[in-house]
C-alpha positions in Angstrom: 3.0 5.5 12.3 0.2 3.5 10.7 -0.4 1.2 7.8 -3.2 -0.9 6.3 -3.3 -4.5 7.2 -2.9 -7.1 4.4 -4.9 -9.7 6.5 -8.3 -9.6 8.1 -10.5 -11.9 10.1 -13.4 -10.7 7.9 -14.3 -12.8 4.8 -12.9 -11.7 1.4 -16.4 -11.5 0.0 -16.5 -8.0 1.7 -14.0 -6.8 -0.9 -16.0 -8.4 -3.7 -19.1 -6.6 -2.6 -17.2 -3.4 -2.2 -16.1 -3.5 -5.9 -19.8 -3.5 -6.9 -21.1 -1.4 -4.1 -22.8 1.1 -6.5 -25.3 -1.5 -7.5 -26.2 -2.8 -4.0 -29.4 -2.1 -2.2 -31.5 -3.5 0.7 -33.2 -5.8 -1.8 -29.9 -7.8 -2.2 -30.6 -10.5 0.4 -27.3 -12.4 -0.1 -25.2 -9.3 0.1 -27.1 -8.1 3.2 -26.5 -11.5 4.9 -22.8 -11.3 4.2 -22.4 -7.8 5.4 -24.4 -8.4 8.5 -22.2 -11.4 9.3 -19.1 -9.3 8.9 -20.3 -6.4 11.1 -21.4 -9.0 13.7 -17.7 -9.9 14.1 -17.0 -6.2 14.9 -19.9 -6.2 17.3 -18.5 -9.2 19.1 -15.0 -7.9 19.2 -13.7 -10.7 17.0 -12.6 -8.1 14.5 -11.7 -4.4 14.8 -11.1 -1.6 12.5 -7.6 -0.8 13.9 -5.2 -2.1 16.5 -1.8 -1.2 18.0 1.0 -3.5 16.9 4.0 -2.4 18.8 4.0 1.4 18.3 2.2 1.2 15.0 -1.5 1.5 14.2 -2.6 -1.2 11.8 -5.9 -0.5 10.0 -8.2 -3.2 8.7 -9.6 -1.6 5.6 -11.9 -4.5 5.0 -13.6 -3.9 8.4 -14.3 -0.3 7.4 -15.6 -1.4 4.1 -18.1 -3.7 5.8 -19.4 -0.8 7.9 -19.9 1.4 4.8 -21.6 -1.4 3.0 -24.0 -1.8 5.8 -25.5 1.6 5.0 -26.1 0.3 1.4 -27.7 -3.0 2.2 -29.7 -2.3 5.3 -33.1 -0.5 4.9 -34.7 2.0 7.2 -36.4 0.3 10.2 -38.3 1.5 13.1 -37.4 0.4 16.6 -38.4 1.4 20.1 -36.8 1.3 23.5 -39.3 2.3 26.2 -40.9 5.5 25.1 -38.2 6.4 22.6 -38.7 5.6 19.0 -35.9 5.3 16.4 -35.9 5.1 12.6 -32.5 4.2 11.2 -30.5 1.8 9.0 -28.2 0.7 11.9 -29.9 -0.9 14.8 -28.9 -0.4 18.4 -26.4 -2.8 20.1 -28.1 -5.7 21.9 -25.2 -7.5 23.6 -23.9 -6.0 26.8 -22.3 -8.9 28.6 -20.5 -7.6 31.7 -21.1 -4.0 30.7 -22.9 -1.5 32.9 -25.3 0.6 30.8 -26.9 3.5 32.6 -30.3 4.6 31.2 -29.7 7.2 28.4 -26.6 5.5 27.1 -26.7 4.6 23.4 -24.4 2.2 21.5 -24.9 1.2 17.9 -24.6 -2.3 16.6 -21.1 -3.0 15.3 -19.4 -1.3 18.2 -17.6 -3.5 20.8 -17.8 -2.9 24.5 -15.6 -5.2 26.6 -16.7 -6.6 30.0 -16.1 -4.0 32.7 -17.0 -1.0 30.5 -19.3 1.6 32.1 -21.6 3.7 29.9 -23.1 6.7 31.6 -25.6 8.5 29.2 -23.3 8.6 26.2 -23.0 7.6 22.6 -20.9 4.9 21.0 -20.9 4.7 17.2 -20.6 1.7 14.8 -17.0 0.4 14.5 -15.8 1.7 17.8 -13.9 -0.5 20.1 -13.9 0.2 23.9 -11.7 -2.0 26.0 -12.2 -3.3 29.6 -12.5 -1.1 32.6 -13.2 2.1 30.6 -15.8 4.6 31.6 -17.7 6.9 29.2 -19.0 9.6 31.4 -22.1 11.7 30.8 -22.5 13.0 27.3 -19.2 11.6 26.1 -19.1 10.5 22.5 -17.0 7.8 20.9 -17.1 8.2 17.1 -17.2 5.6 14.4 -14.1 3.3 14.3 -12.4 5.0 17.3 -10.2 2.7 19.4 -10.3 3.2 23.2 -8.0 1.3 25.4 -8.3 -0.3 28.9 -9.0 1.6 32.0 -9.6 4.9 30.2 -11.8 7.6 31.7 -13.6 9.8 29.2 -14.9 12.7 31.3 -18.2 14.4 30.8 -18.8 15.8 27.3 -15.6 14.4 25.8 -15.8 14.0 22.0 -13.8 11.3 20.4 -14.0 11.8 16.6 -15.1 9.2 14.2 -13.7 8.3 10.7 -15.2 6.1 8.0 -13.9 7.9 5.0 -11.7 8.7 3.1 -10.1 5.2 2.5 -6.9 4.8 4.5 -7.8 7.4 7.1 -6.5 6.4 10.5 -9.1 6.2 13.3 -8.6 8.1 16.6 -6.7 5.9 19.1 -6.7 6.4 22.9 -4.3 4.0 24.5 -4.6 2.3 28.0 -4.8 4.2 31.3 -5.6 7.6 29.8 -7.6 10.3 31.6 -9.3 12.8 29.3 -10.8 15.9 31.0 -14.3 17.3 30.4 -15.2 18.7 27.0 -11.9 17.8 25.4 -12.1 16.9 21.7 -9.8 14.2 20.2 -10.5 14.0 16.4 -9.2 13.4 12.9 -6.9 10.4 13.5 -5.2 11.9 16.6 -3.7 9.6 19.1 -3.2 9.8 22.9 -0.4 7.8 24.4 -0.7 5.4 27.3 -1.1 6.9 30.7 -1.5 10.5 29.5 -3.7 13.0 31.2 -5.4 15.5 28.9 -6.7 18.7 30.4 -10.3 19.8 30.2 -11.2 21.6 26.9 -8.1 20.4 25.0 -8.6 20.1 21.3 -6.3 17.7 19.4 -6.5 16.9 15.7 -4.1 15.2 13.4 -2.7 18.6 12.4 -2.3 20.3 15.7 1.3 20.5 17.0 2.2 19.1 20.4 4.9 21.1 22.2 7.1 20.3 25.2 7.0 23.4 27.5 10.3 22.4 29.1 12.3 22.4 25.9 10.1 24.3 23.4 10.5 21.3 21.1 7.7 20.3 18.8 7.1 16.6 19.5 4.9 16.1 16.4 1.4 16.7 15.3 -1.7 15.0 16.4 -0.1 12.7 19.0 0.2 13.2 22.8 3.1 11.2 24.2 2.7 8.5 26.8 2.7 9.3 30.5 2.4 13.1 30.4 0.0 15.9 31.3 -1.1 17.8 28.2 -3.3 20.9 28.0 -4.6 23.3 25.3 -2.5 26.2 24.4 -1.6 28.7 21.6 1.5 29.8 19.9 2.0 33.1 18.1 2.5 33.2 14.3 3.1 36.2 12.1 0.8 36.7 9.1 0.5 39.7 6.7 -2.5 40.9 8.6 -0.8 40.7 12.0 0.2 38.3 14.8 -2.3 35.6 15.8 -2.4 32.8 18.3 -2.8 29.3 16.6 -3.9 26.3 18.7 -1.5 23.8 20.0 -1.2 21.2 22.8 1.3 21.8 25.5 3.0 19.0 27.4 3.5 20.6 30.9 4.6 17.6 32.9 6.1 14.1 32.5 4.6 11.3 34.7 6.3 8.3 36.0 5.3 5.3 33.8 3.0 2.8 35.4 1.8 4.8 38.3 -2.0 5.2 38.9 -3.2 8.7 38.4 -3.5 10.7 41.7 -6.3 13.1 40.8 -5.4 15.5 43.7 -1.8 15.7 42.5 -2.9 16.2 38.9 -5.3 18.9 39.8 -2.4 20.7 41.6 -0.2 20.4 38.5 -3.0 21.9 36.4 -3.6 24.7 38.8 0.1 25.6 38.9 -0.1 26.2 35.2 -3.4 28.2 35.4 -5.5 25.5 33.8 -9.0 24.8 34.9 -9.7 21.3 36.2 
């Protein structure tokens, strides 16, 4: 479940600017000052686009508005890091206190990286929140406004989708202690529960059904339960033109809550079900 927050740590002037966004431009010095101040709070982790309150995702729509307004009030600017030149409205992040940043990693201003985060060559977009102890492995991407919990491992090439529009859209949420296998894609407001293991190449969107292989029960759409092993699958559906396999996600094993992931044991579980590790 999710809902839009009625309170925000960001100033109400963001809403006022949003109402007249069509007339804003980089020449509006006061508007730019206000918007930059708001996005700075996201960059520092003092505000965030969404958070878990109990089992509910609460979205701060004002924070998302501040991000969208930044594209209106910031002009194109050239920057350079070493031999690499950039030309963009959104600058690169400059504060990495307690964060390990391997050469080739890119994080945009307005994203928050908690102390203990490790960035291999990867990309983190504006509005994203990455909590302590999490690793973004090589070529992993964390999209705009995505919320990544503590002690998460995003393996090589993992794609976490971003969402800025439409208004009210729920960002992707990956809860604490999750392991996501290589080249998996978690997009369109999907959610991965705490302690879950997601097999390599799995695709989860808000509309893809998640099915328990022990019972055949559909557990919902777009959400992998906590403390389970989930992999990509298909289910057969009859159409006028024939029978076709439609994508789904299969929960193949339940894990004991709170235990650290034993990679060797997990690999054995995946091999038993014919899944590549």
